[in-house]
Legacy VTK file of the C-alpha trace (Angstrom):
# vtk DataFile Version 3.0
C-alpha trace
ASCII
DATASET POLYDATA
POINTS 344 float
45.904 150.412 139.788
44.940 148.960 143.127
47.162 146.412 144.838
45.371 143.192 145.728
45.320 140.919 148.697
44.503 137.291 147.883
42.226 135.293 150.144
41.539 131.604 149.618
37.944 130.546 150.199
38.235 126.913 151.208
35.910 124.258 149.852
33.219 123.154 152.283
31.999 119.814 150.951
33.596 116.398 150.775
34.779 115.057 147.436
35.564 111.679 146.008
39.061 110.504 146.810
41.478 111.287 144.021
39.703 114.424 142.850
41.346 117.760 143.661
39.189 120.065 145.777
38.172 123.393 144.212
38.121 126.684 146.092
37.800 130.346 145.199
40.707 132.728 145.664
39.205 136.167 146.203
40.907 139.300 144.917
40.502 142.763 146.414
39.153 144.931 143.610
38.968 148.008 145.806
35.308 148.722 144.951
31.880 147.669 146.241
29.998 147.423 142.947
27.994 144.299 142.186
29.621 142.631 139.188
27.083 140.640 137.181
29.074 141.126 133.968
32.217 138.984 133.666
34.529 138.496 130.668
37.780 136.588 131.198
39.968 136.429 128.091
42.684 134.099 129.402
44.515 133.453 132.678
45.855 137.026 132.745
43.227 139.284 131.176
39.681 139.746 132.453
36.999 142.426 132.562
34.103 142.867 135.005
31.138 145.228 134.746
28.498 146.099 137.298
26.463 148.579 139.254
27.003 152.341 139.361
28.560 152.304 135.890
31.626 150.394 137.113
33.987 148.513 134.782
37.335 147.041 135.858
40.095 145.367 133.873
43.073 143.243 134.903
46.005 142.235 132.712
48.038 140.406 135.374
45.769 137.594 136.497
43.794 139.628 139.085
46.823 140.846 141.044
45.863 144.424 140.178
42.791 146.057 138.664
42.293 149.231 136.667
39.022 151.139 136.794
37.895 151.976 133.257
34.311 153.253 133.602
32.741 154.905 130.551
32.277 158.638 131.207
28.775 159.637 132.247
27.649 156.102 133.090
27.585 156.361 136.896
23.785 156.097 137.043
23.672 153.051 134.766
23.740 149.354 135.630
26.100 147.178 133.601
24.879 143.570 133.489
26.998 142.063 130.719
30.392 142.540 129.094
32.050 140.655 126.230
35.815 140.986 125.749
38.023 139.848 122.887
41.434 140.766 124.313
43.036 143.328 126.622
41.948 146.207 124.378
38.586 145.348 122.828
35.336 144.918 124.776
31.594 145.559 124.460
29.462 146.280 127.543
25.682 146.367 128.063
23.641 148.435 130.500
20.102 147.357 131.323
16.826 149.063 132.050
13.686 150.375 130.443
13.896 152.786 127.541
17.174 154.605 127.073
18.808 152.970 130.092
19.538 149.990 127.829
22.764 150.911 126.029
25.825 149.317 124.455
29.370 150.660 124.728
32.530 149.637 122.894
36.218 150.217 123.616
39.231 149.496 121.406
41.928 150.866 123.726
41.591 148.910 126.951
38.883 151.137 128.387
40.739 154.432 128.135
37.881 155.612 125.933
34.423 154.255 125.158
31.947 154.851 122.356
28.225 154.499 122.940
27.184 152.416 119.938
23.515 151.824 120.771
20.897 153.568 122.895
17.445 152.024 123.051
14.642 154.400 122.057
11.697 152.012 122.504
10.093 152.401 125.958
8.781 148.828 125.741
12.230 147.263 125.245
14.503 146.097 128.069
17.818 144.523 127.039
19.205 141.744 129.229
22.258 140.071 127.677
24.736 140.243 124.818
26.866 137.541 123.169
29.307 137.293 120.275
29.375 134.375 117.862
32.800 135.533 116.635
34.726 138.803 116.738
32.401 140.459 114.224
28.952 138.989 114.771
27.058 139.594 117.984
23.510 139.553 119.340
21.732 141.324 122.187
18.434 140.207 123.701
15.470 142.316 124.833
12.406 141.193 126.735
9.300 140.872 124.551
8.053 143.868 122.601
4.664 143.377 121.009
4.551 139.766 122.152
7.952 138.665 120.823
11.495 138.747 122.145
13.590 141.330 120.323
17.069 140.689 118.930
19.691 143.336 118.208
22.537 142.330 115.874
25.977 143.601 114.912
28.193 142.469 112.036
31.119 144.805 112.723
32.283 143.862 116.205
29.823 146.078 118.044
30.496 149.319 116.176
26.867 149.433 115.035
23.677 147.540 115.898
20.385 146.886 114.143
17.061 145.610 115.474
16.185 142.366 113.695
12.803 141.517 112.170
10.640 139.366 114.444
9.089 137.241 111.704
11.345 134.325 112.661
10.785 134.665 116.418
8.182 132.444 118.148
5.564 134.189 120.264
6.419 134.858 123.892
4.252 133.404 126.631
2.253 135.779 128.846
4.620 137.147 131.494
7.700 135.579 129.893
11.029 137.424 130.045
14.779 136.860 130.387
16.884 137.344 133.512
19.724 139.901 133.473
21.489 138.159 136.344
24.890 137.065 135.040
25.250 137.986 131.381
24.480 134.396 130.387
20.782 134.431 129.524
21.971 134.685 125.878
25.024 132.623 124.892
26.867 131.122 121.950
29.007 127.987 121.832
32.376 129.411 122.830
32.442 131.572 119.692
32.512 128.556 117.408
30.666 130.605 114.829
28.252 128.770 112.524
25.481 131.111 113.655
24.465 129.160 116.771
23.135 130.904 119.867
20.629 130.230 122.643
18.627 132.302 125.108
16.703 131.274 128.223
13.527 132.559 129.834
11.275 132.426 132.856
8.454 134.432 134.343
5.726 132.679 132.374
3.940 129.363 132.566
7.049 127.493 131.379
10.779 128.221 131.380
11.986 127.858 127.811
15.126 127.851 125.673
15.240 129.502 122.239
17.807 128.386 119.643
19.103 129.907 116.407
21.410 128.253 113.889
21.513 131.169 111.432
22.855 134.058 113.466
19.540 135.186 114.926
17.413 135.440 111.791
15.077 132.679 112.972
14.578 130.804 116.227
12.994 127.615 117.501
11.848 127.159 121.092
11.503 124.229 123.468
10.441 123.830 127.067
13.125 123.265 129.668
12.533 121.081 132.716
13.302 123.924 135.139
10.244 125.312 136.984
9.009 128.777 136.035
7.165 131.517 137.900
7.021 135.294 138.398
10.667 135.343 139.563
11.704 131.831 138.531
13.033 130.113 135.453
16.295 129.493 133.607
18.830 132.142 134.620
21.941 130.875 132.871
22.974 128.722 129.925
26.390 127.327 129.025
27.317 125.287 125.944
30.679 123.565 125.539
29.969 122.789 121.885
26.933 123.086 119.586
25.265 120.065 121.220
26.122 119.801 124.922
24.674 122.423 127.243
23.678 123.042 130.835
20.966 125.263 132.275
20.612 126.492 135.851
18.135 128.741 137.594
15.504 128.713 140.291
13.712 131.548 142.043
15.788 134.512 143.199
13.029 135.450 145.661
13.491 132.088 147.439
17.180 131.304 146.818
17.513 128.549 149.425
14.944 126.285 147.755
15.196 125.516 144.033
14.144 121.937 143.237
14.836 120.684 139.713
16.676 123.917 138.865
19.452 122.360 136.775
19.208 120.547 133.448
21.316 119.277 130.562
20.943 118.883 126.821
22.865 116.651 124.431
21.112 117.699 121.231
21.728 121.427 121.022
18.767 122.437 123.169
16.025 120.445 121.440
15.389 118.413 124.593
16.380 118.876 128.244
16.844 116.429 131.116
16.653 117.362 134.794
19.880 116.831 136.721
19.825 113.744 138.936
21.364 115.661 141.844
20.940 119.383 141.290
22.335 122.189 143.477
18.942 122.500 145.198
19.326 126.272 145.510
18.957 129.200 143.117
21.918 129.511 140.755
22.428 132.498 138.467
25.546 131.476 136.524
27.040 128.357 134.953
30.178 127.511 132.987
32.017 124.564 131.460
35.561 123.620 132.422
36.536 120.974 129.908
34.305 118.234 128.535
32.774 116.899 131.759
33.426 119.434 134.509
31.055 122.353 135.038
30.517 125.039 137.670
27.409 126.823 138.937
27.233 129.869 141.212
24.616 131.905 143.030
24.135 134.084 146.096
24.102 131.064 148.435
27.045 129.091 147.085
29.001 127.404 144.306
28.738 123.869 142.943
30.807 121.571 140.759
29.714 118.791 138.418
32.187 116.184 137.206
29.748 114.306 134.956
28.563 116.894 132.474
25.907 118.474 134.696
24.032 115.335 135.748
25.038 115.633 139.425
26.279 118.605 141.448
28.181 119.047 144.724
28.494 122.309 146.640
32.072 123.399 147.385
31.707 126.981 148.620
29.062 128.986 150.492
30.088 132.459 149.321
27.981 134.706 147.101
28.675 135.045 143.370
26.478 135.998 140.420
28.551 135.050 137.369
31.125 132.407 136.457
33.099 131.783 133.266
36.040 129.570 132.335
38.546 130.265 129.551
41.606 128.188 128.642
41.368 126.198 131.861
41.084 129.289 134.076
37.786 129.948 135.902
36.642 133.304 137.242
33.605 134.353 139.311
32.145 137.743 140.220
29.360 139.140 142.366
28.282 141.556 145.067
30.489 143.912 147.090
33.181 143.977 144.418
33.817 140.237 144.695
35.962 138.707 141.951
37.676 135.355 142.413
39.677 132.732 140.552
39.344 128.993 140.988
42.183 127.080 142.627
42.642 123.365 143.311
44.082 121.450 146.262
44.598 117.764 147.034
LINES 1 345
344 0 1 2 3 4 5 6 7 8 9 10 11 12 13 14 15 16 17 18 19 20 21 22 23 24 25 26 27 28 29 30 31 32 33 34 35 36 37 38 39 40 41 42 43 44 45 46 47 48 49 50 51 52 53 54 55 56 57 58 59 60 61 62 63 64 65 66 67 68 69 70 71 72 73 74 75 76 77 78 79 80 81 82 83 84 85 86 87 88 89 90 91 92 93 94 95 96 97 98 99 100 101 102 103 104 105 106 107 108 109 110 111 112 113 114 115 116 117 118 119 120 121 122 123 124 125 126 127 128 129 130 131 132 133 134 135 136 137 138 139 140 141 142 143 144 145 146 147 148 149 150 151 152 153 154 155 156 157 158 159 160 161 162 163 164 165 166 167 168 169 170 171 172 173 174 175 176 177 178 179 180 181 182 183 184 185 186 187 188 189 190 191 192 193 194 195 196 197 198 199 200 201 202 203 204 205 206 207 208 209 210 211 212 213 214 215 216 217 218 219 220 221 222 223 224 225 226 227 228 229 230 231 232 233 234 235 236 237 238 239 240 241 242 243 244 245 246 247 248 249 250 251 252 253 254 255 256 257 258 259 260 261 262 263 264 265 266 267 268 269 270 271 272 273 274 275 276 277 278 279 280 281 282 283 284 285 286 287 288 289 290 291 292 293 294 295 296 297 298 299 300 301 302 303 304 305 306 307 308 309 310 311 312 313 314 315 316 317 318 319 320 321 322 323 324 325 326 327 328 329 330 331 332 333 334 335 336 337 338 339 340 341 342 343
């Protein structure tokens, strides 16, 4: 365990009178890994996963962290982690061929089991999500012209590649972004088989939707611009109907016009935010019914109207953000992990 020092990162933008001002309180994790994988369970328990095979866990609200790396994973890059409680978690490494792997722990990270190792050189897995404690999906970039879905029905103990007959064709150059573990998401584990994944890289940035646990998908265009390094980087749904999408171009992070959008019909149609962050954002999360957060390497933003308008409140670098039970966490480069605080 490493003792932590807490540093408050003060908000930088003005806010409407009467609203508390958000800020990030940074915790010293004691490592320099880049944490793109983030899995808070509640206000006490959270997991982060990142570069150089690094996984950390806290059970005391980020006051201390325990390093729980899987053995032999030091050369791998974790980009996503899904946690159910202080003991059970599933983590994804990314890369071509056998660098894409899934690990599972049932004892708080004291031991890990490798439950999937990709053997297709054309596959590259980006994200993983769980619809409930048993049913999960993982997303690969297109193989043979279609995105590939991996599924589990036993909590991540075993995985099976799904048939692609129900998957629409990918566009030339289209792929998903393994930037924050939120290119593939479900609606807060509400079950009912609903999940979404987002793309870029091609002519259009699109959102794919399933309502039957990944057996079939429909696709629609988003309003976020696409390009070789641009598109939708992150999705967040607060229920089966209301979602937000953020993105941009990581190669030009300071300029990302029209890079935030909302849906009110489960992803069938998307509307561009009226006042978007204006910069590349890699992660997004809901905090309640109307408040949402977005983060990226150039700052953090808050929306108080369901994603229609955004205001920057911090200039620090984060890759991922998630909120659980009213507690919001963010993670990123140089071992950065923070929790959201409020001041009047």
